[in-house]
N, CA, C and O atoms as CSV, one atom per row, in Angstrom:
chain,resi,resn,atom,element,x,y,z
A,1,MET,N,N,44.844,71.019,-37.306
A,1,MET,CA,C,43.652,71.019,-36.447
A,1,MET,C,C,44.013,71.925,-35.256
A,1,MET,O,O,45.100,71.805,-34.691
A,2,ARG,N,N,43.103,72.823,-34.880
A,2,ARG,CA,C,43.370,73.777,-33.764
A,2,ARG,C,C,43.070,73.137,-32.517
A,2,ARG,O,O,42.458,72.069,-32.483
A,3,LYS,N,N,43.502,73.782,-31.407
A,3,LYS,CA,C,43.330,73.358,-30.041
A,3,LYS,C,C,41.833,73.693,-29.604
A,3,LYS,O,O,41.293,74.743,-29.951
A,4,TRP,N,N,41.215,72.758,-28.840
A,4,TRP,CA,C,39.868,72.929,-28.350
A,4,TRP,C,C,39.800,74.141,-27.416
A,4,TRP,O,O,40.671,74.302,-26.561
A,5,ARG,N,N,38.845,74.941,-27.555
A,5,ARG,CA,C,38.667,76.127,-26.700
A,5,ARG,C,C,37.458,76.152,-25.899
A,5,ARG,O,O,36.501,75.447,-26.220
A,6,ILE,N,N,37.426,76.891,-24.906
A,6,ILE,CA,C,36.219,77.084,-23.998
A,6,ILE,C,C,35.015,77.401,-24.833
A,6,ILE,O,O,33.933,76.846,-24.644
A,7,GLU,N,N,35.223,78.306,-25.763
A,7,GLU,CA,C,34.076,78.798,-26.667
A,7,GLU,C,C,33.557,77.552,-27.406
A,7,GLU,O,O,32.344,77.450,-27.588
A,8,ASP,N,N,34.368,76.636,-27.826
A,8,ASP,CA,C,33.928,75.463,-28.506
A,8,ASP,C,C,32.976,74.665,-27.639
A,8,ASP,O,O,31.933,74.223,-28.121
A,9,SER,N,N,33.300,74.474,-26.406
A,9,SER,CA,C,32.372,73.704,-25.500
A,9,SER,C,C,31.121,74.497,-25.302
A,9,SER,O,O,30.035,73.920,-25.353
A,10,GLU,N,N,31.200,75.777,-25.080
A,10,GLU,CA,C,29.982,76.593,-24.918
A,10,GLU,C,C,29.040,76.496,-26.103
A,10,GLU,O,O,27.822,76.400,-25.959
A,11,GLU,N,N,29.676,76.526,-27.327
A,11,GLU,CA,C,28.856,76.400,-28.539
A,11,GLU,C,C,28.254,74.991,-28.670
A,11,GLU,O,O,27.063,74.821,-28.934
A,12,LEU,N,N,29.147,73.965,-28.468
A,12,LEU,CA,C,28.706,72.554,-28.653
A,12,LEU,C,C,27.497,72.213,-27.699
A,12,LEU,O,O,26.548,71.542,-28.103
A,13,TYR,N,N,27.573,72.688,-26.458
A,13,TYR,CA,C,26.520,72.400,-25.509
A,13,TYR,C,C,25.502,73.440,-25.409
A,13,TYR,O,O,24.584,73.324,-24.597
A,14,ASN,N,N,25.609,74.501,-26.221
A,14,ASN,CA,C,24.651,75.590,-26.289
A,14,ASN,C,C,24.398,76.155,-24.876
A,14,ASN,O,O,23.257,76.344,-24.455
A,15,ILE,N,N,25.501,76.414,-24.172
A,15,ILE,CA,C,25.444,76.905,-22.775
A,15,ILE,C,C,24.653,78.220,-22.714
A,15,ILE,O,O,23.798,78.386,-21.844
A,16,ASP,N,N,24.929,79.138,-23.618
A,16,ASP,CA,C,24.181,80.475,-23.604
A,16,ASP,C,C,22.718,80.242,-23.828
A,16,ASP,O,O,21.906,80.989,-23.282
A,17,GLY,N,N,22.313,79.217,-24.625
A,17,GLY,CA,C,20.916,79.004,-24.882
A,17,GLY,C,C,20.114,78.507,-23.690
A,17,GLY,O,O,18.953,78.881,-23.526
A,18,TRP,N,N,20.713,77.677,-22.866
A,18,TRP,CA,C,19.864,77.104,-21.741
A,18,TRP,C,C,20.428,77.673,-20.398
A,18,TRP,O,O,19.717,77.642,-19.394
A,19,GLY,N,N,21.633,78.167,-20.362
A,19,GLY,CA,C,22.235,78.581,-19.062
A,19,GLY,C,C,21.743,79.967,-18.551
A,19,GLY,O,O,21.773,80.252,-17.353
A,20,ASN,N,N,21.298,80.798,-19.492
A,20,ASN,CA,C,20.683,82.098,-19.183
A,20,ASN,C,C,21.516,82.913,-18.224
A,20,ASN,O,O,20.999,83.590,-17.336
A,21,GLY,N,N,22.895,82.827,-18.436
A,21,GLY,CA,C,23.815,83.573,-17.619
A,21,GLY,C,C,24.174,82.995,-16.272
A,21,GLY,O,O,25.083,83.472,-15.593
A,22,TYR,N,N,23.423,81.926,-15.885
A,22,TYR,CA,C,23.657,81.274,-14.606
A,22,TYR,C,C,24.811,80.211,-14.728
A,22,TYR,O,O,25.575,79.988,-13.789
A,23,PHE,N,N,24.889,79.581,-15.916
A,23,PHE,CA,C,25.851,78.517,-16.107
A,23,PHE,C,C,26.876,79.002,-17.223
A,23,PHE,O,O,26.524,79.714,-18.163
A,24,SER,N,N,28.139,78.564,-17.038
A,24,SER,CA,C,29.121,78.835,-18.019
A,24,SER,C,C,30.263,77.845,-17.867
A,24,SER,O,O,30.267,76.994,-16.977
A,25,ILE,N,N,31.258,77.988,-18.789
A,25,ILE,CA,C,32.422,77.145,-18.690
A,25,ILE,C,C,33.560,78.062,-18.189
A,25,ILE,O,O,33.818,79.117,-18.767
A,26,ASN,N,N,34.221,77.644,-17.119
A,26,ASN,CA,C,35.302,78.478,-16.610
A,26,ASN,C,C,36.585,78.237,-17.323
A,26,ASN,O,O,36.631,77.463,-18.279
A,27,GLU,N,N,37.686,78.911,-16.862
A,27,GLU,CA,C,38.984,78.829,-17.544
A,27,GLU,C,C,39.589,77.422,-17.420
A,27,GLU,O,O,40.482,77.054,-18.183
A,28,LYS,N,N,39.097,76.651,-16.458
A,28,LYS,CA,C,39.655,75.322,-16.249
A,28,LYS,C,C,38.909,74.299,-17.245
A,28,LYS,O,O,39.303,73.147,-17.423
A,29,GLY,N,N,37.868,74.821,-17.825
A,29,GLY,CA,C,37.061,73.959,-18.724
A,29,GLY,C,C,35.847,73.265,-17.985
A,29,GLY,O,O,35.150,72.410,-18.531
A,30,ASN,N,N,35.665,73.703,-16.725
A,30,ASN,CA,C,34.627,73.056,-15.911
A,30,ASN,C,C,33.331,73.931,-16.019
A,30,ASN,O,O,33.368,75.133,-16.282
A,31,VAL,N,N,32.226,73.247,-15.802
A,31,VAL,CA,C,30.899,73.986,-15.677
A,31,VAL,C,C,30.889,74.733,-14.386
A,31,VAL,O,O,31.234,74.177,-13.343
A,32,GLN,N,N,30.502,75.977,-14.427
A,32,GLN,CA,C,30.385,76.713,-13.170
A,32,GLN,C,C,28.962,77.345,-13.134
A,32,GLN,O,O,28.334,77.580,-14.167
A,33,VAL,N,N,28.511,77.594,-11.935
A,33,VAL,CA,C,27.221,78.177,-11.724
A,33,VAL,C,C,27.482,79.554,-11.058
A,33,VAL,O,O,28.310,79.658,-10.154
A,34,SER,N,N,26.766,80.611,-11.518
A,34,SER,CA,C,26.744,81.863,-10.916
A,34,SER,C,C,25.341,82.197,-10.516
A,34,SER,O,O,24.609,82.807,-11.296
A,35,PRO,N,N,24.930,81.814,-9.305
A,35,PRO,CA,C,23.623,81.840,-8.815
A,35,PRO,C,C,23.002,83.298,-8.840
A,35,PRO,O,O,21.802,83.475,-9.047
A,36,ARG,N,N,23.859,84.285,-8.625
A,36,ARG,CA,C,23.347,85.656,-8.641
A,36,ARG,C,C,23.791,86.438,-9.874
A,36,ARG,O,O,23.639,87.658,-9.945
A,37,LYS,N,N,24.346,85.707,-10.845
A,37,LYS,CA,C,24.818,86.319,-12.123
A,37,LYS,C,C,25.789,87.435,-11.829
A,37,LYS,O,O,25.827,88.401,-12.591
A,38,LYS,N,N,26.570,87.366,-10.782
A,38,LYS,CA,C,27.563,88.442,-10.452
A,38,LYS,C,C,28.960,87.812,-10.527
A,38,LYS,O,O,29.118,86.637,-10.193
A,39,PRO,N,N,29.905,88.521,-10.932
A,39,PRO,CA,C,31.287,88.046,-10.931
A,39,PRO,C,C,31.798,87.766,-9.505
A,39,PRO,O,O,31.492,88.495,-8.561
A,40,GLY,N,N,32.576,86.699,-9.386
A,40,GLY,CA,C,33.120,86.353,-8.069
A,40,GLY,C,C,32.243,85.486,-7.236
A,40,GLY,O,O,32.685,85.023,-6.184
A,41,GLY,N,N,31.038,85.235,-7.630
A,41,GLY,CA,C,30.119,84.424,-6.861
A,41,GLY,C,C,29.848,83.061,-7.523
A,41,GLY,O,O,28.796,82.468,-7.284
A,42,SER,N,N,30.757,82.565,-8.331
A,42,SER,CA,C,30.598,81.388,-9.089
A,42,SER,C,C,31.047,80.133,-8.300
A,42,SER,O,O,31.936,80.195,-7.451
A,43,VAL,N,N,30.399,79.006,-8.616
A,43,VAL,CA,C,30.712,77.696,-8.038
A,43,VAL,C,C,31.134,76.768,-9.088
A,43,VAL,O,O,30.352,76.494,-9.998
A,44,ASP,N,N,32.315,76.261,-9.034
A,44,ASP,CA,C,32.857,75.286,-9.958
A,44,ASP,C,C,32.276,73.949,-9.610
A,44,ASP,O,O,32.625,73.401,-8.565
A,45,LEU,N,N,31.437,73.407,-10.396
A,45,LEU,CA,C,30.700,72.154,-10.094
A,45,LEU,C,C,31.703,70.943,-9.935
A,45,LEU,O,O,31.481,70.075,-9.091
A,46,ASN,N,N,32.731,70.902,-10.701
A,46,ASN,CA,C,33.780,69.887,-10.519
A,46,ASN,C,C,34.418,69.996,-9.172
A,46,ASN,O,O,34.532,69.006,-8.449
A,47,GLU,N,N,34.840,71.194,-8.820
A,47,GLU,CA,C,35.486,71.363,-7.480
A,47,GLU,C,C,34.480,71.064,-6.328
A,47,GLU,O,O,34.839,70.504,-5.291
A,48,LEU,N,N,33.209,71.465,-6.565
A,48,LEU,CA,C,32.185,71.073,-5.543
A,48,LEU,C,C,32.106,69.596,-5.382
A,48,LEU,O,O,32.076,69.093,-4.259
A,49,MET,N,N,32.073,68.893,-6.458
A,49,MET,CA,C,31.994,67.417,-6.386
A,49,MET,C,C,33.197,66.743,-5.760
A,49,MET,O,O,33.092,65.722,-5.081
A,50,ARG,N,N,34.389,67.376,-6.023
A,50,ARG,CA,C,35.632,66.894,-5.343
A,50,ARG,C,C,35.562,67.124,-3.823
A,50,ARG,O,O,35.976,66.269,-3.040
A,51,GLU,N,N,35.046,68.260,-3.427
A,51,GLU,CA,C,34.946,68.593,-1.971
A,51,GLU,C,C,33.917,67.594,-1.338
A,51,GLU,O,O,34.168,67.063,-0.256
A,52,LEU,N,N,32.824,67.359,-1.981
A,52,LEU,CA,C,31.837,66.415,-1.477
A,52,LEU,C,C,32.398,65.043,-1.364
A,52,LEU,O,O,32.099,64.328,-0.408
A,53,TYR,N,N,33.238,64.631,-2.348
A,53,TYR,CA,C,33.858,63.351,-2.296
A,53,TYR,C,C,34.769,63.217,-1.071
A,53,TYR,O,O,34.790,62.186,-0.399
A,54,LEU,N,N,35.541,64.319,-0.796
A,54,LEU,CA,C,36.525,64.311,0.370
A,54,LEU,C,C,35.683,64.170,1.684
A,54,LEU,O,O,36.195,63.684,2.692
A,55,ARG,N,N,34.486,64.568,1.660
A,55,ARG,CA,C,33.615,64.496,2.833
A,55,ARG,C,C,32.787,63.202,2.853
A,55,ARG,O,O,31.871,63.065,3.664
A,56,ASP,N,N,33.103,62.271,1.976
A,56,ASP,CA,C,32.477,60.980,1.927
A,56,ASP,C,C,31.007,61.050,1.381
A,56,ASP,O,O,30.219,60.133,1.613
A,57,VAL,N,N,30.670,62.109,0.683
A,57,VAL,CA,C,29.389,62.222,-0.032
A,57,VAL,C,C,29.543,61.719,-1.426
A,57,VAL,O,O,30.314,62.280,-2.205
A,58,SER,N,N,28.824,60.663,-1.774
A,58,SER,CA,C,29.015,60.071,-3.094
A,58,SER,C,C,27.885,60.574,-4.033
A,58,SER,O,O,26.807,60.997,-3.615
A,59,ALA,N,N,28.215,60.492,-5.270
A,59,ALA,CA,C,27.248,60.869,-6.342
A,59,ALA,C,C,26.186,59.767,-6.491
A,59,ALA,O,O,26.486,58.610,-6.199
A,60,PRO,N,N,25.048,60.056,-6.901
A,60,PRO,CA,C,24.495,61.328,-7.375
A,60,PRO,C,C,24.146,62.152,-6.185
A,60,PRO,O,O,23.817,61.627,-5.121
A,61,VAL,N,N,24.216,63.459,-6.360
A,61,VAL,CA,C,23.790,64.421,-5.322
A,61,VAL,C,C,22.838,65.434,-5.996
A,61,VAL,O,O,22.873,65.578,-7.219
A,62,LEU,N,N,22.009,66.121,-5.239
A,62,LEU,CA,C,21.183,67.069,-5.687
A,62,LEU,C,C,21.660,68.368,-5.114
A,62,LEU,O,O,21.645,68.533,-3.894
A,63,VAL,N,N,22.094,69.321,-5.954
A,63,VAL,CA,C,22.607,70.615,-5.500
A,63,VAL,C,C,21.630,71.623,-5.954
A,63,VAL,O,O,21.311,71.703,-7.141
A,64,ARG,N,N,21.129,72.424,-5.004
A,64,ARG,CA,C,20.150,73.417,-5.325
A,64,ARG,C,C,20.786,74.870,-5.129
A,64,ARG,O,O,21.629,75.090,-4.260
A,65,PHE,N,N,20.340,75.779,-5.952
A,65,PHE,CA,C,20.828,77.161,-5.884
A,65,PHE,C,C,19.548,77.985,-5.764
A,65,PHE,O,O,19.025,78.410,-6.794
A,66,PRO,N,N,19.000,78.240,-4.542
A,66,PRO,CA,C,17.772,79.000,-4.364
A,66,PRO,C,C,17.955,80.400,-4.872
A,66,PRO,O,O,16.955,81.072,-5.125
A,67,GLN,N,N,19.163,80.891,-5.040
A,67,GLN,CA,C,19.384,82.275,-5.501
A,67,GLN,C,C,18.896,82.409,-6.966
A,67,GLN,O,O,18.462,83.483,-7.383
A,68,ILE,N,N,18.974,81.317,-7.726
A,68,ILE,CA,C,18.477,81.359,-9.099
A,68,ILE,C,C,17.027,81.541,-9.102
A,68,ILE,O,O,16.529,82.394,-9.837
A,69,LEU,N,N,16.256,80.754,-8.282
A,69,LEU,CA,C,14.873,80.859,-8.204
A,69,LEU,C,C,14.466,82.324,-7.717
A,69,LEU,O,O,13.565,82.949,-8.276
A,70,ASP,N,N,15.130,82.789,-6.727
A,70,ASP,CA,C,14.868,84.182,-6.252
A,70,ASP,C,C,15.012,85.191,-7.371
A,70,ASP,O,O,14.190,86.093,-7.538
A,71,ASN,N,N,16.077,85.015,-8.129
A,71,ASN,CA,C,16.374,85.936,-9.246
A,71,ASN,C,C,15.352,85.853,-10.349
A,71,ASN,O,O,14.983,86.870,-10.936
A,72,ARG,N,N,14.894,84.662,-10.637
A,72,ARG,CA,C,13.812,84.501,-11.707
A,72,ARG,C,C,12.558,85.110,-11.223
A,72,ARG,O,O,11.942,85.847,-11.993
A,73,ILE,N,N,12.097,84.879,-9.994
A,73,ILE,CA,C,10.900,85.515,-9.475
A,73,ILE,C,C,10.991,86.992,-9.481
A,73,ILE,O,O,10.018,87.659,-9.835
A,74,GLU,N,N,12.090,87.536,-9.115
A,74,GLU,CA,C,12.347,88.963,-9.189
A,74,GLU,C,C,12.226,89.523,-10.616
A,74,GLU,O,O,11.663,90.595,-10.839
A,75,LYS,N,N,12.795,88.731,-11.605
A,75,LYS,CA,C,12.763,89.131,-12.969
A,75,LYS,C,C,11.294,89.165,-13.478
A,75,LYS,O,O,10.863,90.135,-14.102
A,76,ILE,N,N,10.556,88.088,-13.194
A,76,ILE,CA,C,9.152,88.010,-13.645
A,76,ILE,C,C,8.336,89.117,-13.026
A,76,ILE,O,O,7.522,89.733,-13.713
A,77,SER,N,N,8.530,89.397,-11.715
A,77,SER,CA,C,7.828,90.446,-11.072
A,77,SER,C,C,8.123,91.777,-11.673
A,77,SER,O,O,7.192,92.547,-11.910
A,78,THR,N,N,9.402,92.111,-11.944
A,78,THR,CA,C,9.806,93.362,-12.591
A,78,THR,C,C,9.141,93.523,-14.002
A,78,THR,O,O,8.603,94.580,-14.332
A,79,CYS,N,N,9.201,92.457,-14.794
A,79,CYS,CA,C,8.573,92.476,-16.146
A,79,CYS,C,C,7.081,92.741,-16.000
A,79,CYS,O,O,6.546,93.514,-16.795
A,80,PHE,N,N,6.404,92.178,-15.081
A,80,PHE,CA,C,4.991,92.349,-14.916
A,80,PHE,C,C,4.727,93.799,-14.506
A,80,PHE,O,O,3.787,94.419,-15.003
A,81,GLU,N,N,5.548,94.343,-13.605
A,81,GLU,CA,C,5.267,95.742,-13.112
A,81,GLU,C,C,5.471,96.676,-14.385
A,81,GLU,O,O,4.663,97.569,-14.637
A,82,ILE,N,N,6.535,96.440,-15.136
A,82,ILE,CA,C,6.771,97.350,-16.283
A,82,ILE,C,C,5.558,97.172,-17.294
A,82,ILE,O,O,5.082,98.184,-17.807
A,83,ALA,N,N,5.107,96.073,-17.559
A,83,ALA,CA,C,3.991,95.813,-18.490
A,83,ALA,C,C,2.707,96.390,-17.931
A,83,ALA,O,O,1.907,96.949,-18.682
A,84,ALA,N,N,2.489,96.269,-16.622
A,84,ALA,CA,C,1.268,96.836,-15.976
A,84,ALA,C,C,1.315,98.402,-16.114
A,84,ALA,O,O,0.280,99.002,-16.404
A,85,LYS,N,N,2.330,98.980,-15.940
A,85,LYS,CA,C,2.445,100.471,-16.122
A,85,LYS,C,C,2.257,100.900,-17.588
A,85,LYS,O,O,1.586,101.884,-17.900
A,86,GLU,N,N,2.870,100.129,-18.443
A,86,GLU,CA,C,2.766,100.456,-19.842
A,86,GLU,C,C,1.340,100.321,-20.395
A,86,GLU,O,O,0.943,101.066,-21.291
A,87,TYR,N,N,0.554,99.334,-19.835
A,87,TYR,CA,C,-0.743,99.094,-20.356
A,87,TYR,C,C,-1.899,99.533,-19.384
A,87,TYR,O,O,-3.073,99.236,-19.607
A,88,GLY,N,N,-1.506,100.231,-18.335
A,88,GLY,CA,C,-2.455,100.747,-17.393
A,88,GLY,C,C,-3.174,99.743,-16.541
A,88,GLY,O,O,-4.276,100.023,-16.068
A,89,TYR,N,N,-2.576,98.543,-16.319
A,89,TYR,CA,C,-3.140,97.600,-15.535
A,89,TYR,C,C,-3.091,97.964,-14.067
A,89,TYR,O,O,-1.997,98.142,-13.533
A,90,ALA,N,N,-4.273,98.091,-13.353
A,90,ALA,CA,C,-4.243,98.623,-12.014
A,90,ALA,C,C,-4.549,97.607,-10.922
A,90,ALA,O,O,-4.477,97.934,-9.737
A,91,SER,N,N,-4.881,96.405,-11.294
A,91,SER,CA,C,-5.242,95.382,-10.318
A,91,SER,C,C,-4.064,94.874,-9.637
A,91,SER,O,O,-2.940,95.075,-10.097
A,92,GLN,N,N,-4.276,94.188,-8.502
A,92,GLN,CA,C,-3.158,93.581,-7.745
A,92,GLN,C,C,-2.617,92.321,-8.440
A,92,GLN,O,O,-3.365,91.569,-9.066
A,93,ASN,N,N,-1.347,92.121,-8.317
A,93,ASN,CA,C,-0.786,90.960,-8.934
A,93,ASN,C,C,0.006,90.169,-7.878
A,93,ASN,O,O,0.819,90.732,-7.144
A,94,TYR,N,N,-0.243,88.884,-7.819
A,94,TYR,CA,C,0.545,87.935,-6.946
A,94,TYR,C,C,1.189,86.923,-7.762
A,94,TYR,O,O,0.508,86.225,-8.514
A,95,ILE,N,N,2.496,86.782,-7.672
A,95,ILE,CA,C,3.173,85.753,-8.409
A,95,ILE,C,C,3.128,84.490,-7.654
A,95,ILE,O,O,3.560,84.423,-6.504
A,96,VAL,N,N,2.581,83.420,-8.319
A,96,VAL,CA,C,2.620,82.092,-7.853
A,96,VAL,C,C,3.577,81.285,-8.721
A,96,VAL,O,O,3.308,80.991,-9.885
A,97,TYR,N,N,4.681,80.947,-8.118
A,97,TYR,CA,C,5.692,80.176,-8.824
A,97,TYR,C,C,5.807,78.747,-8.318
A,97,TYR,O,O,6.340,78.504,-7.236
A,98,PRO,N,N,5.301,77.801,-9.110
A,98,PRO,CA,C,5.306,76.392,-8.645
A,98,PRO,C,C,6.711,75.880,-8.585
A,98,PRO,O,O,7.506,76.092,-9.502
A,99,ILE,N,N,7.007,75.230,-7.549
A,99,ILE,CA,C,8.393,74.634,-7.382
A,99,ILE,C,C,8.228,73.108,-7.203
A,99,ILE,O,O,7.529,72.652,-6.298
A,100,LYS,N,N,8.852,72.371,-8.041
A,100,LYS,CA,C,8.819,70.924,-7.945
A,100,LYS,C,C,9.971,70.483,-7.073
A,100,LYS,O,O,11.124,70.743,-7.415
A,101,VAL,N,N,9.701,69.823,-5.953
A,101,VAL,CA,C,10.680,69.383,-5.055
A,101,VAL,C,C,10.514,67.946,-4.833
A,101,VAL,O,O,9.440,67.539,-4.388
A,102,ASN,N,N,11.522,67.092,-5.113
A,102,ASN,CA,C,11.515,65.730,-4.815
A,102,ASN,C,C,12.896,65.158,-4.697
A,102,ASN,O,O,13.050,63.965,-4.436
């Protein structure tokens, strides 16, 4: 039997399927978030929880990454602009992106 690998976790939990490049498993085997999808800007969620624990913040906690939302809005807008040019759509477009906050 071979040793468990990071790739095994990524496949088991289908990280690529739902993470869309924002979530991955790091070399420590922890889930990490890359809010801007850029190298070096990742947050290890396990380390974040340890830091919160040291500050007497107990679970459950809600952690938001507004950069992900910004990136998704940017992506939708860019896709619409490309499609509008391709199909000759000349009207104004305003993106309304509902955000559930509770």
